[in-house]
N, C-alpha and C positions, 0 to 999 in steps of 0.2 A: 197768882199764891205767891207764896216768901219768898224773897235769900238763901231763906233755910232750907224749905223744900227741896225748889230745884237745885242748891246742892246737894242732899241727903238722894237726888233722885241723877244724879250726873257718878258720881262716887261708887252706889250701886248697880249700874247702869258700867262702869270700867271694870270693876270686881270678876261681872258673870260675864263680859271677852277676856277680860282675861284669864278667868278659872277654863271659858269657854277651849282660849285658841292653848292651856298647857296642854288642856286633856289631850287633844290633839296632836299638839307633839308628842307628848307619853305613847300614845294609841300607835303613835308611822313607827317609835322603837321599840316596841314587843313585834310589830308586825316583822319589819326588820332582822328584829331575835329571831322569833319566829320561822321562819326564809334560813336564814343562816341552821338554825340548825335541824335542819329540815333536810338540805342539803347533805350537811355534814353525813347523816344515815342514810341519804341516797349514795354519798362516795364510796360509807363502808361495807355499804350492800354490797356495789356495785365491786368489790375490792371483793368479796366473799363470792361472790356468785364468777368472775374470774378466774378464782385458783379453783372455781370447782370446777368448770372449765379446762381450764388446764389439766386439773387431774385429770382428769374424764379423757380428756385427750394423749395424754402420754401410760394411759392403759390401756388404750388402743392400738397402741406402735409396741 
C-alpha cells in the first residue's frame, strides 16, 4: 500500500480511538451527576420522613 493509504488508515483509527475515549469519559460524568441527583432526592425524602416521624411522636405524647 502507498504511504498515503497508511496515513489515512492510521488517522482514521486515531480519530475513532479519541471519539471512544471522549464518549466513555462523558458517560462517566453523566453517571456521577445521576448518582448525585439521586442522592439529593433520597436526602430530601429522608428529611421529610423524619419530620413526619417526629410529628407523630409529638402527637403521641
